[in-house]
PDB file of N, CA, C, O and CB in Angstrom:
ATOM      1  N   MET A   1     125.325-111.681  85.833  1.00  0.00           N
ATOM      2  CA  MET A   1     126.402-112.580  85.482  1.00  0.00           C
ATOM      3  C   MET A   1     127.738-111.848  85.714  1.00  0.00           C
ATOM      4  O   MET A   1     127.892-110.680  85.358  1.00  0.00           O
ATOM      5  CB  MET A   1     126.262-113.066  83.998  1.00  0.00           C
ATOM      6  N   LEU A   2     128.662-112.543  86.298  1.00  0.00           N
ATOM      7  CA  LEU A   2     129.992-111.981  86.534  1.00  0.00           C
ATOM      8  C   LEU A   2     130.843-112.050  85.269  1.00  0.00           C
ATOM      9  O   LEU A   2     130.694-112.956  84.450  1.00  0.00           O
ATOM     10  CB  LEU A   2     130.691-112.722  87.684  1.00  0.00           C
ATOM     11  N   SER A   3     131.713-111.098  85.133  1.00  0.00           N
ATOM     12  CA  SER A   3     132.627-111.122  83.991  1.00  0.00           C
ATOM     13  C   SER A   3     133.845-111.993  84.315  1.00  0.00           C
ATOM     14  O   SER A   3     134.064-112.385  85.461  1.00  0.00           O
ATOM     15  CB  SER A   3     133.071-109.680  83.614  1.00  0.00           C
ATOM     16  N   ARG A   4     134.617-112.279  83.291  1.00  0.00           N
ATOM     17  CA  ARG A   4     135.835-113.082  83.435  1.00  0.00           C
ATOM     18  C   ARG A   4     136.772-112.466  84.476  1.00  0.00           C
ATOM     19  O   ARG A   4     137.443-113.187  85.215  1.00  0.00           O
ATOM     20  CB  ARG A   4     136.559-113.211  82.079  1.00  0.00           C
ATOM     21  N   LYS A   5     136.816-111.136  84.531  1.00  0.00           N
ATOM     22  CA  LYS A   5     137.664-110.414  85.479  1.00  0.00           C
ATOM     23  C   LYS A   5     137.379-110.855  86.920  1.00  0.00           C
ATOM     24  O   LYS A   5     138.306-111.052  87.705  1.00  0.00           O
ATOM     25  CB  LYS A   5     137.448-108.896  85.336  1.00  0.00           C
ATOM     26  N   TYR A   6     136.101-111.008  87.260  1.00  0.00           N
ATOM     27  CA  TYR A   6     135.733-111.388  88.623  1.00  0.00           C
ATOM     28  C   TYR A   6     136.007-112.856  88.907  1.00  0.00           C
ATOM     29  O   TYR A   6     136.422-113.211  90.010  1.00  0.00           O
ATOM     30  CB  TYR A   6     134.273-111.089  88.868  1.00  0.00           C
ATOM     31  N   TYR A   7     135.779-113.700  87.927  1.00  0.00           N
ATOM     32  CA  TYR A   7     136.102-115.117  88.112  1.00  0.00           C
ATOM     33  C   TYR A   7     137.600-115.289  88.369  1.00  0.00           C
ATOM     34  O   TYR A   7     138.002-116.072  89.230  1.00  0.00           O
ATOM     35  CB  TYR A   7     135.669-115.942  86.873  1.00  0.00           C
ATOM     36  N   ARG A   8     138.411-114.564  87.628  1.00  0.00           N
ATOM     37  CA  ARG A   8     139.860-114.643  87.822  1.00  0.00           C
ATOM     38  C   ARG A   8     140.266-114.102  89.180  1.00  0.00           C
ATOM     39  O   ARG A   8     141.119-114.685  89.849  1.00  0.00           O
ATOM     40  CB  ARG A   8     140.587-113.880  86.722  1.00  0.00           C
ATOM     41  N   MET A   9     139.664-112.990  89.596  1.00  0.00           N
ATOM     42  CA  MET A   9     139.973-112.406  90.893  1.00  0.00           C
ATOM     43  C   MET A   9     139.602-113.367  92.016  1.00  0.00           C
ATOM     44  O   MET A   9     140.382-113.570  92.946  1.00  0.00           O
ATOM     45  CB  MET A   9     139.240-111.073  91.070  1.00  0.00           C
ATOM     46  N   LEU A  10     138.410-113.959  91.930  1.00  0.00           N
ATOM     47  CA  LEU A  10     137.982-114.910  92.958  1.00  0.00           C
ATOM     48  C   LEU A  10     138.909-116.117  93.021  1.00  0.00           C
ATOM     49  O   LEU A  10     139.289-116.554  94.108  1.00  0.00           O
ATOM     50  CB  LEU A  10     136.551-115.368  92.693  1.00  0.00           C
ATOM     51  N   ALA A  11     139.269-116.651  91.874  1.00  0.00           N
ATOM     52  CA  ALA A  11     140.179-117.802  91.841  1.00  0.00           C
ATOM     53  C   ALA A  11     141.536-117.447  92.443  1.00  0.00           C
ATOM     54  O   ALA A  11     142.101-118.236  93.200  1.00  0.00           O
ATOM     55  CB  ALA A  11     140.359-118.301  90.398  1.00  0.00           C
ATOM     56  N   ARG A  12     142.063-116.271  92.117  1.00  0.00           N
ATOM     57  CA  ARG A  12     143.363-115.835  92.645  1.00  0.00           C
ATOM     58  C   ARG A  12     143.313-115.675  94.160  1.00  0.00           C
ATOM     59  O   ARG A  12     144.227-116.112  94.859  1.00  0.00           O
ATOM     60  CB  ARG A  12     143.792-114.510  91.992  1.00  0.00           C
ATOM     61  N   VAL A  13     142.264-115.059  94.667  1.00  0.00           N
ATOM     62  CA  VAL A  13     142.150-114.834  96.112  1.00  0.00           C
ATOM     63  C   VAL A  13     142.012-116.164  96.848  1.00  0.00           C
ATOM     64  O   VAL A  13     142.636-116.360  97.890  1.00  0.00           O
ATOM     65  CB  VAL A  13     140.945-113.919  96.430  1.00  0.00           C
ATOM     66  N   ILE A  14     141.208-117.069  96.321  1.00  0.00           N
ATOM     67  CA  ILE A  14     141.070-118.390  96.947  1.00  0.00           C
ATOM     68  C   ILE A  14     142.406-119.134  96.928  1.00  0.00           C
ATOM     69  O   ILE A  14     142.816-119.712  97.935  1.00  0.00           O
ATOM     70  CB  ILE A  14     139.982-119.224  96.224  1.00  0.00           C
ATOM     71  N   LYS A  15     143.076-119.116  95.786  1.00  0.00           N
ATOM     72  CA  LYS A  15     144.371-119.794  95.671  1.00  0.00           C
ATOM     73  C   LYS A  15     145.383-119.219  96.660  1.00  0.00           C
ATOM     74  O   LYS A  15     146.122-119.969  97.298  1.00  0.00           O
ATOM     75  CB  LYS A  15     144.911-119.676  94.237  1.00  0.00           C
ATOM     76  N   ASN A  16     145.419-117.901  96.790  1.00  0.00           N
ATOM     77  CA  ASN A  16     146.381-117.254  97.683  1.00  0.00           C
ATOM     78  C   ASN A  16     146.089-117.506  99.162  1.00  0.00           C
ATOM     79  O   ASN A  16     146.968-117.332 100.007  1.00  0.00           O
ATOM     80  CB  ASN A  16     146.397-115.768  97.422  1.00  0.00           C
ATOM     81  N   ASN A  17     144.864-117.913  99.476  1.00  0.00           N
ATOM     82  CA  ASN A  17     144.493-118.167 100.863  1.00  0.00           C
ATOM     83  C   ASN A  17     144.367-119.649 101.186  1.00  0.00           C
ATOM     84  O   ASN A  17     143.910-120.016 102.268  1.00  0.00           O
ATOM     85  CB  ASN A  17     143.201-117.476 101.174  1.00  0.00           C
ATOM     86  N   THR A  18     144.767-120.494 100.255  1.00  0.00           N
ATOM     87  CA  THR A  18     144.711-121.940 100.475  1.00  0.00           C
ATOM     88  C   THR A  18     145.996-122.412 101.128  1.00  0.00           C
ATOM     89  O   THR A  18     147.097-122.125 100.658  1.00  0.00           O
ATOM     90  CB  THR A  18     144.475-122.692  99.148  1.00  0.00           C
ATOM     91  N   ILE A  19     145.834-123.137 102.216  1.00  0.00           N
ATOM     92  CA  ILE A  19     146.970-123.682 102.956  1.00  0.00           C
ATOM     93  C   ILE A  19     147.073-125.162 102.616  1.00  0.00           C
ATOM     94  O   ILE A  19     146.170-125.943 102.917  1.00  0.00           O
ATOM     95  CB  ILE A  19     146.812-123.461 104.507  1.00  0.00           C
ATOM     96  N   ILE A  20     148.166-125.535 101.995  1.00  0.00           N
ATOM     97  CA  ILE A  20     148.384-126.941 101.636  1.00  0.00           C
ATOM     98  C   ILE A  20     148.917-127.661 102.865  1.00  0.00           C
ATOM     99  O   ILE A  20     149.905-127.241 103.467  1.00  0.00           O
ATOM    100  CB  ILE A  20     149.377-127.082 100.423  1.00  0.00           C
ATOM    101  N   ASN A  21     148.251-128.749 103.228  1.00  0.00           N
ATOM    102  CA  ASN A  21     148.655-129.520 104.394  1.00  0.00           C
ATOM    103  C   ASN A  21     149.252-130.837 103.908  1.00  0.00           C
ATOM    104  O   ASN A  21     148.541-131.694 103.383  1.00  0.00           O
ATOM    105  CB  ASN A  21     147.447-129.765 105.361  1.00  0.00           C
ATOM    106  N   ASP A  22     150.554-130.989 104.087  1.00  0.00           N
ATOM    107  CA  ASP A  22     151.236-132.208 103.647  1.00  0.00           C
ATOM    108  C   ASP A  22     151.253-133.294 104.708  1.00  0.00           C
ATOM    109  O   ASP A  22     151.821-134.365 104.491  1.00  0.00           O
ATOM    110  CB  ASP A  22     152.647-131.887 103.243  1.00  0.00           C
ATOM    111  N   ASP A  23     150.639-133.031 105.847  1.00  0.00           N
ATOM    112  CA  ASP A  23     150.587-133.997 106.940  1.00  0.00           C
ATOM    113  C   ASP A  23     149.737-135.201 106.508  1.00  0.00           C
ATOM    114  O   ASP A  23     148.642-135.031 105.972  1.00  0.00           O
ATOM    115  CB  ASP A  23     150.006-133.341 108.237  1.00  0.00           C
ATOM    116  N   ASN A  24     150.238-136.394 106.741  1.00  0.00           N
ATOM    117  CA  ASN A  24     149.490-137.602 106.378  1.00  0.00           C
ATOM    118  C   ASN A  24     148.180-137.729 107.156  1.00  0.00           C
ATOM    119  O   ASN A  24     147.240-138.382 106.703  1.00  0.00           O
ATOM    120  CB  ASN A  24     150.348-138.835 106.619  1.00  0.00           C
ATOM    121  N   MET A  25     148.130-137.100 108.325  1.00  0.00           N
ATOM    122  CA  MET A  25     146.905-137.160 109.125  1.00  0.00           C
ATOM    123  C   MET A  25     145.789-136.321 108.492  1.00  0.00           C
ATOM    124  O   MET A  25     144.613-136.670 108.596  1.00  0.00           O
ATOM    125  CB  MET A  25     147.182-136.675 110.559  1.00  0.00           C
ATOM    126  N   LEU A  26     146.154-135.231 107.845  1.00  0.00           N
ATOM    127  CA  LEU A  26     145.179-134.338 107.220  1.00  0.00           C
ATOM    128  C   LEU A  26     145.600-134.063 105.780  1.00  0.00           C
ATOM    129  O   LEU A  26     146.169-133.010 105.493  1.00  0.00           O
ATOM    130  CB  LEU A  26     145.047-133.008 108.018  1.00  0.00           C
ATOM    131  N   PRO A  27     145.328-134.995 104.879  1.00  0.00           N
ATOM    132  CA  PRO A  27     145.813-134.852 103.500  1.00  0.00           C
ATOM    133  C   PRO A  27     144.946-133.941 102.625  1.00  0.00           C
ATOM    134  O   PRO A  27     144.709-134.241 101.455  1.00  0.00           O
ATOM    135  CB  PRO A  27     145.897-136.206 102.860  1.00  0.00           C
ATOM    136  N   HIS A  28     144.483-132.842 103.191  1.00  0.00           N
ATOM    137  CA  HIS A  28     143.660-131.930 102.403  1.00  0.00           C
ATOM    138  C   HIS A  28     144.105-130.489 102.629  1.00  0.00           C
ATOM    139  O   HIS A  28     144.880-130.200 103.541  1.00  0.00           O
ATOM    140  CB  HIS A  28     142.171-132.095 102.761  1.00  0.00           C
ATOM    141  N   SER A  29     143.617-129.617 101.811  1.00  0.00           N
ATOM    142  CA  SER A  29     143.941-128.202 101.928  1.00  0.00           C
ATOM    143  C   SER A  29     142.868-127.500 102.748  1.00  0.00           C
ATOM    144  O   SER A  29     141.720-127.942 102.801  1.00  0.00           O
ATOM    145  CB  SER A  29     144.077-127.550 100.534  1.00  0.00           C
ATOM    146  N   THR A  30     143.248-126.422 103.375  1.00  0.00           N
ATOM    147  CA  THR A  30     142.296-125.604 104.108  1.00  0.00           C
ATOM    148  C   THR A  30     142.412-124.164 103.620  1.00  0.00           C
ATOM    149  O   THR A  30     143.401-123.783 102.993  1.00  0.00           O
ATOM    150  CB  THR A  30     142.539-125.698 105.643  1.00  0.00           C
ATOM    151  N   ILE A  31     141.406-123.390 103.913  1.00  0.00           N
ATOM    152  CA  ILE A  31     141.418-121.978 103.535  1.00  0.00           C
ATOM    153  C   ILE A  31     141.323-121.145 104.802  1.00  0.00           C
ATOM    154  O   ILE A  31     140.486-121.406 105.666  1.00  0.00           O
ATOM    155  CB  ILE A  31     140.249-121.638 102.552  1.00  0.00           C
ATOM    156  N   ASN A  32     142.181-120.147 104.907  1.00  0.00           N
ATOM    157  CA  ASN A  32     142.158-119.232 106.031  1.00  0.00           C
ATOM    158  C   ASN A  32     141.019-118.239 105.803  1.00  0.00           C
ATOM    159  O   ASN A  32     141.139-117.339 104.971  1.00  0.00           O
ATOM    160  CB  ASN A  32     143.533-118.499 106.197  1.00  0.00           C
ATOM    161  N   LYS A  33     139.928-118.396 106.528  1.00  0.00           N
ATOM    162  CA  LYS A  33     138.727-117.599 106.301  1.00  0.00           C
ATOM    163  C   LYS A  33     138.959-116.107 106.554  1.00  0.00           C
ATOM    164  O   LYS A  33     138.464-115.267 105.802  1.00  0.00           O
ATOM    165  CB  LYS A  33     137.605-118.098 107.187  1.00  0.00           C
ATOM    166  N   ILE A  34     139.701-115.780 107.598  1.00  0.00           N
ATOM    167  CA  ILE A  34     139.913-114.367 107.935  1.00  0.00           C
ATOM    168  C   ILE A  34     140.655-113.648 106.816  1.00  0.00           C
ATOM    169  O   ILE A  34     140.228-112.582 106.372  1.00  0.00           O
ATOM    170  CB  ILE A  34     140.694-114.237 109.255  1.00  0.00           C
ATOM    171  N   THR A  35     141.756-114.218 106.361  1.00  0.00           N
ATOM    172  CA  THR A  35     142.509-113.543 105.301  1.00  0.00           C
ATOM    173  C   THR A  35     141.763-113.588 103.969  1.00  0.00           C
ATOM    174  O   THR A  35     141.893-112.676 103.153  1.00  0.00           O
ATOM    175  CB  THR A  35     143.893-114.180 105.145  1.00  0.00           C
ATOM    176  N   LEU A  36     140.984-114.645 103.747  1.00  0.00           N
ATOM    177  CA  LEU A  36     140.169-114.713 102.532  1.00  0.00           C
ATOM    178  C   LEU A  36     139.181-113.554 102.515  1.00  0.00           C
ATOM    179  O   LEU A  36     139.051-112.862 101.505  1.00  0.00           O
ATOM    180  CB  LEU A  36     139.420-116.070 102.440  1.00  0.00           C
ATOM    181  N   ILE A  37     138.485-113.339 103.624  1.00  0.00           N
ATOM    182  CA  ILE A  37     137.513-112.252 103.711  1.00  0.00           C
ATOM    183  C   ILE A  37     138.208-110.905 103.539  1.00  0.00           C
ATOM    184  O   ILE A  37     137.716-110.042 102.812  1.00  0.00           O
ATOM    185  CB  ILE A  37     136.761-112.300 105.058  1.00  0.00           C
ATOM    186  N   CYS A  38     139.339-110.719 104.198  1.00  0.00           N
ATOM    187  CA  CYS A  38     140.079-109.456 104.089  1.00  0.00           C
ATOM    188  C   CYS A  38     140.543-109.199 102.656  1.00  0.00           C
ATOM    189  O   CYS A  38     140.413-108.086 102.148  1.00  0.00           O
ATOM    190  CB  CYS A  38     141.287-109.465 105.031  1.00  0.00           C
ATOM    191  N   ASP A  39     141.076-110.219 102.017  1.00  0.00           N
ATOM    192  CA  ASP A  39     141.541-110.058 100.639  1.00  0.00           C
ATOM    193  C   ASP A  39     140.386-109.768  99.685  1.00  0.00           C
ATOM    194  O   ASP A  39     140.518-108.938  98.785  1.00  0.00           O
ATOM    195  CB  ASP A  39     142.286-111.309 100.184  1.00  0.00           C
ATOM    196  N   LEU A  40     139.254-110.448  99.879  1.00  0.00           N
ATOM    197  CA  LEU A  40     138.085-110.175  99.043  1.00  0.00           C
ATOM    198  C   LEU A  40     137.580-108.750  99.272  1.00  0.00           C
ATOM    199  O   LEU A  40     137.207-108.060  98.323  1.00  0.00           O
ATOM    200  CB  LEU A  40     136.964-111.192  99.333  1.00  0.00           C
ATOM    201  N   MET A  41     137.569-108.316 100.525  1.00  0.00           N
ATOM    202  CA  MET A  41     137.139-106.944 100.816  1.00  0.00           C
ATOM    203  C   MET A  41     138.029-105.936 100.108  1.00  0.00           C
ATOM    204  O   MET A  41     137.533-104.961  99.543  1.00  0.00           O
ATOM    205  CB  MET A  41     137.151-106.683 102.327  1.00  0.00           C
ATOM    206  N   ASN A  42     139.335-106.159 100.131  1.00  0.00           N
ATOM    207  CA  ASN A  42     140.256-105.242  99.450  1.00  0.00           C
ATOM    208  C   ASN A  42     139.988-105.201  97.950  1.00  0.00           C
ATOM    209  O   ASN A  42     139.933-104.127  97.350  1.00  0.00           O
ATOM    210  CB  ASN A  42     141.711-105.655  99.709  1.00  0.00           C
ATOM    211  N   GLU A  43     139.821-106.375  97.350  1.00  0.00           N
ATOM    212  CA  GLU A  43     139.562-106.442  95.910  1.00  0.00           C
ATOM    213  C   GLU A  43     138.238-105.766  95.553  1.00  0.00           C
ATOM    214  O   GLU A  43     138.159-105.014  94.582  1.00  0.00           O
ATOM    215  CB  GLU A  43     139.549-107.902  95.439  1.00  0.00           C
ATOM    216  N   LEU A  44     137.203-106.040  96.343  1.00  0.00           N
ATOM    217  CA  LEU A  44     135.888-105.477  96.055  1.00  0.00           C
ATOM    218  C   LEU A  44     135.865-103.968  96.283  1.00  0.00           C
ATOM    219  O   LEU A  44     135.204-103.238  95.545  1.00  0.00           O
ATOM    220  CB  LEU A  44     134.826-106.152  96.917  1.00  0.00           C
ATOM    221  N   HIS A  45     136.583-103.501  97.301  1.00  0.00           N
ATOM    222  CA  HIS A  45     136.663-102.061  97.535  1.00  0.00           C
ATOM    223  C   HIS A  45     137.448-101.371  96.419  1.00  0.00           C
ATOM    224  O   HIS A  45     137.098-100.264  96.010  1.00  0.00           O
ATOM    225  CB  HIS A  45     137.314-101.774  98.898  1.00  0.00           C
ATOM    226  N   ASN A  46     138.498-102.013  95.928  1.00  0.00           N
ATOM    227  CA  ASN A  46     139.253-101.447  94.805  1.00  0.00           C
ATOM    228  C   ASN A  46     138.370-101.298  93.563  1.00  0.00           C
ATOM    229  O   ASN A  46     138.551-100.382  92.761  1.00  0.00           O
ATOM    230  CB  ASN A  46     140.471-102.330  94.483  1.00  0.00           C
ATOM    231  N   ASP A  47     137.418-102.213  93.424  1.00  0.00           N
ATOM    232  CA  ASP A  47     136.527-102.188  92.264  1.00  0.00           C
ATOM    233  C   ASP A  47     135.370-101.210  92.453  1.00  0.00           C
ATOM    234  O   ASP A  47     134.874-100.638  91.483  1.00  0.00           O
ATOM    235  CB  ASP A  47     135.983-103.582  91.994  1.00  0.00           C
ATOM    236  N   ASN A  48     134.938-101.017  93.708  1.00  0.00           N
ATOM    237  CA  ASN A  48     133.769-100.187  93.988  1.00  0.00           C
ATOM    238  C   ASN A  48     134.014 -99.407  95.278  1.00  0.00           C
ATOM    239  O   ASN A  48     134.010 -99.976  96.370  1.00  0.00           O
ATOM    240  CB  ASN A  48     132.476-101.055  94.099  1.00  0.00           C
ATOM    241  N   SER A  49     134.225 -98.110  95.141  1.00  0.00           N
ATOM    242  CA  SER A  49     134.536 -97.295  96.317  1.00  0.00           C
ATOM    243  C   SER A  49     133.365 -97.219  97.298  1.00  0.00           C
ATOM    244  O   SER A  49     133.559 -96.823  98.448  1.00  0.00           O
ATOM    245  CB  SER A  49     134.931 -95.892  95.885  1.00  0.00           C
ATOM    246  N   TYR A  50     132.165 -97.587  96.873  1.00  0.00           N
ATOM    247  CA  TYR A  50     130.998 -97.601  97.762  1.00  0.00           C
ATOM    248  C   TYR A  50     130.800 -98.949  98.461  1.00  0.00           C
ATOM    249  O   TYR A  50     129.834 -99.135  99.202  1.00  0.00           O
ATOM    250  CB  TYR A  50     129.749 -97.253  96.973  1.00  0.00           C
ATOM    251  N   PHE A  51     131.711 -99.875  98.222  1.00  0.00           N
ATOM    252  CA  PHE A  51     131.619-101.202  98.844  1.00  0.00           C
ATOM    253  C   PHE A  51     131.558-101.050 100.359  1.00  0.00           C
ATOM    254  O   PHE A  51     132.361-100.324 100.947  1.00  0.00           O
ATOM    255  CB  PHE A  51     132.826-102.096  98.433  1.00  0.00           C
ATOM    256  N   ASN A  52     130.603-101.736 100.994  1.00  0.00           N
ATOM    257  CA  ASN A  52     130.413-101.653 102.433  1.00  0.00           C
ATOM    258  C   ASN A  52     131.024-102.872 103.108  1.00  0.00           C
ATOM    259  O   ASN A  52     130.436-103.954 103.109  1.00  0.00           O
ATOM    260  CB  ASN A  52     128.919-101.534 102.780  1.00  0.00           C
ATOM    261  N   ALA A  53     132.206-102.689 103.681  1.00  0.00           N
ATOM    262  CA  ALA A  53     132.936-103.795 104.310  1.00  0.00           C
ATOM    263  C   ALA A  53     132.179-104.368 105.500  1.00  0.00           C
ATOM    264  O   ALA A  53     132.203-105.580 105.714  1.00  0.00           O
ATOM    265  CB  ALA A  53     134.317-103.329 104.755  1.00  0.00           C
ATOM    266  N   ASN A  54     131.510-103.527 106.277  1.00  0.00           N
ATOM    267  CA  ASN A  54     130.777-104.026 107.447  1.00  0.00           C
ATOM    268  C   ASN A  54     129.640-104.956 107.045  1.00  0.00           C
ATOM    269  O   ASN A  54     129.427-105.984 107.688  1.00  0.00           O
ATOM    270  CB  ASN A  54     130.225-102.861 108.262  1.00  0.00           C
ATOM    271  N   LYS A  55     128.917-104.614 106.003  1.00  0.00           N
ATOM    272  CA  LYS A  55     127.847-105.497 105.521  1.00  0.00           C
ATOM    273  C   LYS A  55     128.426-106.806 105.001  1.00  0.00           C
ATOM    274  O   LYS A  55     127.844-107.873 105.198  1.00  0.00           O
ATOM    275  CB  LYS A  55     127.026-104.805 104.413  1.00  0.00           C
ATOM    276  N   PHE A  56     129.574-106.719 104.336  1.00  0.00           N
ATOM    277  CA  PHE A  56     130.216-107.923 103.803  1.00  0.00           C
ATOM    278  C   PHE A  56     130.650-108.844 104.945  1.00  0.00           C
ATOM    279  O   PHE A  56     130.442-110.056 104.888  1.00  0.00           O
ATOM    280  CB  PHE A  56     131.433-107.548 102.922  1.00  0.00           C
ATOM    281  N   ILE A  57     131.253-108.259 105.981  1.00  0.00           N
ATOM    282  CA  ILE A  57     131.676-109.060 107.138  1.00  0.00           C
ATOM    283  C   ILE A  57     130.468-109.716 107.789  1.00  0.00           C
ATOM    284  O   ILE A  57     130.515-110.898 108.126  1.00  0.00           O
ATOM    285  CB  ILE A  57     132.430-108.184 108.169  1.00  0.00           C
ATOM    286  N   ASP A  58     129.384-108.962 107.969  1.00  0.00           N
ATOM    287  CA  ASP A  58     128.165-109.538 108.550  1.00  0.00           C
ATOM    288  C   ASP A  58     127.634-110.683 107.696  1.00  0.00           C
ATOM    289  O   ASP A  58     127.187-111.700 108.225  1.00  0.00           O
ATOM    290  CB  ASP A  58     127.086-108.461 108.709  1.00  0.00           C
ATOM    291  N   ALA A  59     127.682-110.517 106.379  1.00  0.00           N
ATOM    292  CA  ALA A  59     127.182-111.563 105.487  1.00  0.00           C
ATOM    293  C   ALA A  59     128.057-112.807 105.522  1.00  0.00           C
ATOM    294  O   ALA A  59     127.572-113.908 105.262  1.00  0.00           O
ATOM    295  CB  ALA A  59     127.094-111.040 104.065  1.00  0.00           C
ATOM    296  N   CYS A  60     129.340-112.649 105.840  1.00  0.00           N
ATOM    297  CA  CYS A  60     130.268-113.784 105.901  1.00  0.00           C
ATOM    298  C   CYS A  60     130.252-114.494 107.244  1.00  0.00           C
ATOM    299  O   CYS A  60     130.826-115.575 107.375  1.00  0.00           O
ATOM    300  CB  CYS A  60     131.667-113.318 105.603  1.00  0.00           C
ATOM    301  N   ALA A  61     129.614-113.913 108.232  1.00  0.00           N
ATOM    302  CA  ALA A  61     129.599-114.487 109.584  1.00  0.00           C
ATOM    303  C   ALA A  61     128.883-115.824 109.591  1.00  0.00           C
ATOM    304  O   ALA A  61     127.921-116.039 108.853  1.00  0.00           O
ATOM    305  CB  ALA A  61     128.925-113.525 110.575  1.00  0.00           C
ATOM    306  N   VAL A  62     129.369-116.713 110.434  1.00  0.00           N
ATOM    307  CA  VAL A  62     128.758-118.029 110.595  1.00  0.00           C
ATOM    308  C   VAL A  62     127.828-117.987 111.780  1.00  0.00           C
ATOM    309  O   VAL A  62     128.230-117.609 112.880  1.00  0.00           O
ATOM    310  CB  VAL A  62     129.827-119.134 110.775  1.00  0.00           C
ATOM    311  N   ASP A  63     126.578-118.374 111.561  1.00  0.00           N
ATOM    312  CA  ASP A  63     125.622-118.427 112.667  1.00  0.00           C
ATOM    313  C   ASP A  63     125.911-119.633 113.535  1.00  0.00           C
ATOM    314  O   ASP A  63     126.177-120.723 113.029  1.00  0.00           O
ATOM    315  CB  ASP A  63     124.173-118.475 112.144  1.00  0.00           C
ATOM    316  N   ASP A  64     125.858-119.439 114.842  1.00  0.00           N
ATOM    317  CA  ASP A  64     126.108-120.534 115.781  1.00  0.00           C
ATOM    318  C   ASP A  64     124.828-121.299 116.115  1.00  0.00           C
ATOM    319  O   ASP A  64     124.842-122.187 116.968  1.00  0.00           O
ATOM    320  CB  ASP A  64     126.735-119.993 117.062  1.00  0.00           C
ATOM    321  N   LYS A  65     123.742-120.967 115.457  1.00  0.00           N
ATOM    322  CA  LYS A  65     122.450-121.599 115.759  1.00  0.00           C
ATOM    323  C   LYS A  65     122.351-122.974 115.183  1.00  0.00           C
ATOM    324  O   LYS A  65     121.328-123.640 115.347  1.00  0.00           O
ATOM    325  CB  LYS A  65     121.315-120.763 115.244  1.00  0.00           C
TER     326      LYS A  65
END
């Protein structure tokens, strides 16, 4: 189970990477995946010096299959 600290960190990182689209054609928000992954990697590495960024990037990859 994650602690409150991690829930807050995840919410902050998602919020900071959310792009609000005010265009009437696309009335929804989007998230910049690259910066989201980078920001999460920074936060997780700050918490755990053994954090493996390469494994995290591989786990975040989208399969084209």
